[in-house]
VOLOKOL-745999 format. One record per residue (C-alpha): chain; residue in one letter; residue number from 0; x, y, z. Coordinates in steps of 0.1 Angstrom, whole numbers. Example, Ala and Ser with C-alpha at 12.3 -4.5 7.8 and 13.67 -1.06 7.14 Angstrom:
VOLOKOL-745999
   chaine   residu   num      c1      c2      c3
        A        A     0     123     -45      78
        A        S     1     137     -11      71
This chain:
VOLOKOL-745999
   chaine   residu   num      c1      c2      c3
        A        M     0    -300     197     -19
        A        E     1    -276     201     -48
        A        L     2    -239     206     -45
        A        S     3    -243     235     -70
        A        D     4    -267     252     -46
        A        L     5    -240     251     -19
        A        R     6    -214     265     -43
        A        I     7    -237     294     -52
        A        F     8    -245     301     -15
        A        A     9    -208     301      -6
        A        A    10    -201     324     -35
        A        V    11    -227     349     -24
        A        A    12    -213     348      12
        A        R    13    -178     353      -2
        A        A    14    -188     381     -25
        A        G    15    -211     398       0
        A        G    16    -238     403     -26
        A        I    17    -259     385     -52
        A        T    18    -249     407     -81
        A        R    19    -212     403     -74
        A        A    20    -216     365     -69
        A        A    21    -235     363    -102
        A        A    22    -206     380    -120
        A        E    23    -181     356    -103
        A        L    24    -201     326    -114
        A        H    25    -207     339    -149
        A        T    26    -245     337    -146
        A        V    27    -274     361    -142
        A        Q    28    -285     376    -109
        A        S    29    -320     362    -111
        A        S    30    -306     326    -113
        A        V    31    -285     332     -82
        A        S    32    -314     347     -63
        A        A    33    -337     318     -72
        A        R    34    -312     291     -62
        A        V    35    -305     307     -28
        A        A    36    -343     312     -22
        A        G    37    -348     275     -30
        A        L    38    -321     265      -6
        A        E    39    -338     286      22
        A        R    40    -371     270      15
        A        E    41    -356     235      17
        A        L    42    -339     243      50
        A        G    43    -368     262      64
        A        A    44    -346     290      75
        A        A    45    -334     324      62
        A        L    46    -297     323      53
        A        L    47    -292     359      41
        A        R    48    -303     393      52
        A        R    49    -306     418      25
        A        H    50    -294     454      30
        A        A    51    -285     484       8
        A        R    52    -249     473       2
        A        G    53    -257     437      -6
        A        V    54    -263     408      18
        A        A    55    -252     396      52
        A        L    56    -254     361      67
        A        T    57    -280     354      93
        A        P    58    -269     333     124
        A        A    59    -284     303     106
        A        G    60    -265     313      75
        A        E    61    -232     315      93
        A        Q    62    -237     280     108
        A        F    63    -247     266      74
        A        L    64    -218     282      56
        A        D    65    -193     263      77
        A        H    66    -209     230      68
        A        A    67    -214     240      32
        A        R    68    -177     248      28
        A        R    69    -167     215      43
        A        I    70    -190     196      20
        A        I    71    -176     215     -10
        A        A    72    -141     208       1
        A        L    73    -148     171       5
        A        A    74    -165     169     -29
        A        D    75    -135     187     -45
        A        E    76    -111     163     -28
        A        A    77    -131     133     -40
        A        V    78    -129     146     -76
        A        R    79     -91     151     -72
        A        I    80     -88     115     -59
        A        V    81    -107     101     -88
        A        R    82     -89     122    -114
        A        D    83     -57     118     -94
        A        E    84     -34     139    -116
        A        T    85      -6     141     -91
        A        P    86       4     113     -67
        A        R    87      -5     123     -32
        A        G    88     -23     111      -1
        A        P    89     -19      78      18
        A        L    90      -3      47       1
        A        R    91      -2      15      22
        A        I    92      23     -11       9
        A        G    93      30     -45      23
        A        A    94      62     -66      18
        A        M    95      79     -97      31
        A        E    96     106     -87      56
        A        T    97     133    -101      33
        A        T    98     120     -82       4
        A        A    99     118     -50      24
        A        G   100     154     -55      35
        A        I   101     171     -63       2
        A        R   102     148     -51     -26
        A        L   103     128     -21     -15
        A        P   104     153       4      -3
        A        P   105     163      18     -37
        A        V   106     127      17     -48
        A        L   107     115      37     -18
        A        E   108     144      61     -21
        A        A   109     135      69     -57
        A        Y   110      97      70     -51
        A        T   111      98      93     -21
        A        A   112     121     117     -39
        A        A   113      98     118     -69
        A        W   114      65     120     -50
        A        P   115      70     138     -17
        A        E   116      32     144     -13
        A        V   117      25     107     -10
        A        D   118      21      96      26
        A        L   119      38      62      22
        A        S   120      37      35      48
        A        V   121      53       0      45
        A        L   122      41     -29      66
        A        T   123      62     -62      67
        A        G   124      48     -96      73
        A        P   125      45    -131      59
        A        T   126      29    -137      25
        A        D   127      -4    -151      38
        A        S   128      -9    -120      60
        A        M   129       0     -96      32
        A        V   130     -25    -113       8
        A        A   131     -53    -112      34
        A        Q   132     -47     -75      41
        A        V   133     -48     -66       4
        A        K   134     -80     -85       0
        A        D   135     -95     -68      31
        A        H   136     -85     -33      16
        A        A   137     -61     -28      46
        A        L   138     -32     -25      21
        A        D   139     -32     -10     -14
        A        G   140      -7     -35     -26
        A        A   141      20     -59     -14
        A        L   142      51     -78     -25
        A        V   143      47    -114     -17
        A        A   144      60    -148     -28
        A        G   145      42    -160     -59
        A        P   146      24    -172     -77
        A        V   147      -7    -164     -56
        A        G   148     -33    -174     -80
        A        D   149     -63    -156     -64
        A        Q   150     -90    -145     -87
        A        E   151     -97    -114     -66
        A        L   152     -61    -102     -71
        A        H   153     -40     -88     -99
        A        E   154      -4    -100     -97
        A        E   155      27     -90    -115
        A        E   156      61    -106    -112
        A        I   157      87     -81    -101
        A        F   158     117    -100     -88
        A        T   159     130    -135     -88
        A        E   160     146    -147     -56
        A        E   161     170    -177     -54
        A        L   162     159    -194     -22
        A        A   163     187    -214      -6
        A        V   164     187    -238      23
        A        V   165     211    -224      48
        A        T   166     231    -243      75
        A        A   167     260    -237      97
        A        V   168     293    -239      77
        A        R   169     303    -272      93
        A        H   170     274    -290      76
        A        R   171     287    -302      42
        A        D   172     254    -317      31
        A        L   173     218    -311      39
        A        D   174     211    -347      51
        A        E   175     237    -342      78
        A        A   176     222    -310      89
        A        L   177     188    -326      92
        A        H   178     201    -351     118
        A        T   179     190    -324     142
        A        P   180     158    -314     125
        A        R   181     152    -279     138
        A        L   182     138    -253     113
        A        L   183     145    -217     122
        A        V   184     117    -197     104
        A        F   185      94    -168     104
        A        R   186      59    -171     119
        A        A   187      32    -191     103
        A        G   188      20    -178      69
        A        C   189      55    -175      55
        A        S   190      58    -191      21
        A        Y   191      96    -197      26
        A        R   192      88    -216      58
        A        R   193      63    -239      39
        A        R   194      89    -247      13
        A        L   195     115    -256      39
        A        E   196      90    -278      57
        A        S   197      84    -296      24
        A        V   198     121    -301      19
        A        A   199     125    -317      54
        A        R   200      94    -339      50
        A        A   201     105    -351      15
        A        R   202     136    -365      33
        A        G   203     114    -383      58
        A        V   204     120    -358      86
        A        E   205      93    -343     108
        A        P   206     110    -311     119
        A        K   207     108    -290     150
        A        I   208      99    -254     145
        A        L   209     116    -224     161
        A        E   210     100    -191     151
        A        Y   211     119    -158     149
        A        G   212     110    -122     142
        A        S   213     140    -112     121
        A        A   214     162    -126      94
        A        E   215     194    -116     112
        A        G   216     181    -135     143
        A        I   217     175    -166     122
        A        L   218     209    -164     106
        A        G   219     227    -159     139
        A        C   220     211    -190     153
        A        V   221     218    -210     121
        A        A   222     254    -200     123
        A        A   223     255    -212     159
        A        G   224     243    -246     148
        A        L   225     208    -245     163
        A        G   226     191    -255     130
        A        I   227     186    -247      94
        A        T   228     166    -222      74
        A        M   229     156    -211      39
        A        L   230     161    -175      28
        A        P   231     170    -156      -3
        A        R   232     205    -162     -14
        A        E   233     212    -125     -18
        A        L   234     202    -118      18
        A        V   235     226    -144      31
        A        E   236     254    -132       8
        A        R   237     250     -97      23
        A        S   238     250    -109      59
        A        G   239     279    -102      82
        A        L   240     276    -139      92
        A        R   241     282    -152      57
        A        H   242     315    -168      66
        A        R   243     298    -189      92
        A        L   244     271    -202      69
        A        R   245     268    -227      41
        A        L   246     243    -224      12
        A        H   247     229    -256      -1
        A        S   248     203    -263     -29
        A        S   249     185    -232     -42
        A        T   250     152    -227     -60
        A        P   251     140    -197     -80
        A        V   252     108    -182     -66
        A        P   253      90    -152     -80
        A        T   254      82    -122     -59
        A        V   255      50    -106     -72
        A        F   256      32     -73     -66
        A        I   257      -5     -78     -58
        A        R   258     -35     -55     -57
        A        R   259     -72     -60     -58
        A        H   260     -88     -62     -92
        A        D   261    -118     -42     -81
        A        A   262    -100     -15     -62
        A        H   263     -93      19     -78
        A        A   264     -56      21     -87
        A        T   265     -46      56     -77
        A        T   266     -18      75     -94
        A        A   267       3      70     -63
        A        L   268      -1      32     -66
        A        K   269       5      32    -103
        A        E   270      37      52     -99
        A        F   271      48      28     -71
        A        A   272      43      -1     -95
        A        R   273      62      17    -122
        A        H   274      92      22     -99
        A        L   275      91     -15     -90
        A        R   276      92     -24    -127
        A        E   277     122      -2    -133
        A        T   278     142     -21    -108
        A        R   279     133     -57    -118
        A        E   280     155     -80    -138
        A        P   281     150     -76    -176
        A        E   282     140    -113    -180
        A        S   283     112    -112    -155
        A        P   284      78    -118    -172
        A        H   285      44    -107    -162
        A        I   286      22    -132    -145
        A        A   287     -12    -135    -161
        A        S   288     -40    -127    -137
């Protein structure tokens, strides 16, 4: 059964006659008649009933027409997706919570205003989780701490974050803060958490871990002296708790946008990446993948 046969049958049903359908399809009447007859033979059922004014659908034809129209619509949708002239449809983006809070808002504002037909959803989580979901096709792309260095993924540097160790304001140096070695961090899989654990262990400290679900929760407990953390400097500077916090050593870490090499990059995804590029610092290079 050919898709063209279904289009011809739907045209005959719409036009109410083979001659009128042939004119609509810019072909000859005999070709239309032959294609419909072939379809009926393949199905083993009469689809049309001929009469003096043209044709009418048989009960089998009415049932088949509904399915034929749905198949045609799905085929046309598939073509639009592949050709993808205008960004539309679902777009699933992942991001670290800190990136979603301080970097994404202007990007999302511009993107949703430019492409309102895109059904955009943003999921936050730690880097390891975002990477896994992109590889599993659960996300179209994600902003994570880089470099990732996975051969299945294309990655492009978008932002550079200055990661700072953060303590309560009373701690003038990091060694003093580590006398009570509690690390206040996001759940396992967070790249910032791994970096902070490395800082503590490099000083001979085996830290205790307290996990939190939000950056503000972490900063509130750090300000209260419950432990230390590592977060983007800009996030801390914007916090209402800044006066109760002290920033120590900082390290530049790239935030990269990842997607699968083998996945079709829709226009919606391409446009999202373009909006990201327009917001990044001029000096940020691409990461080879």
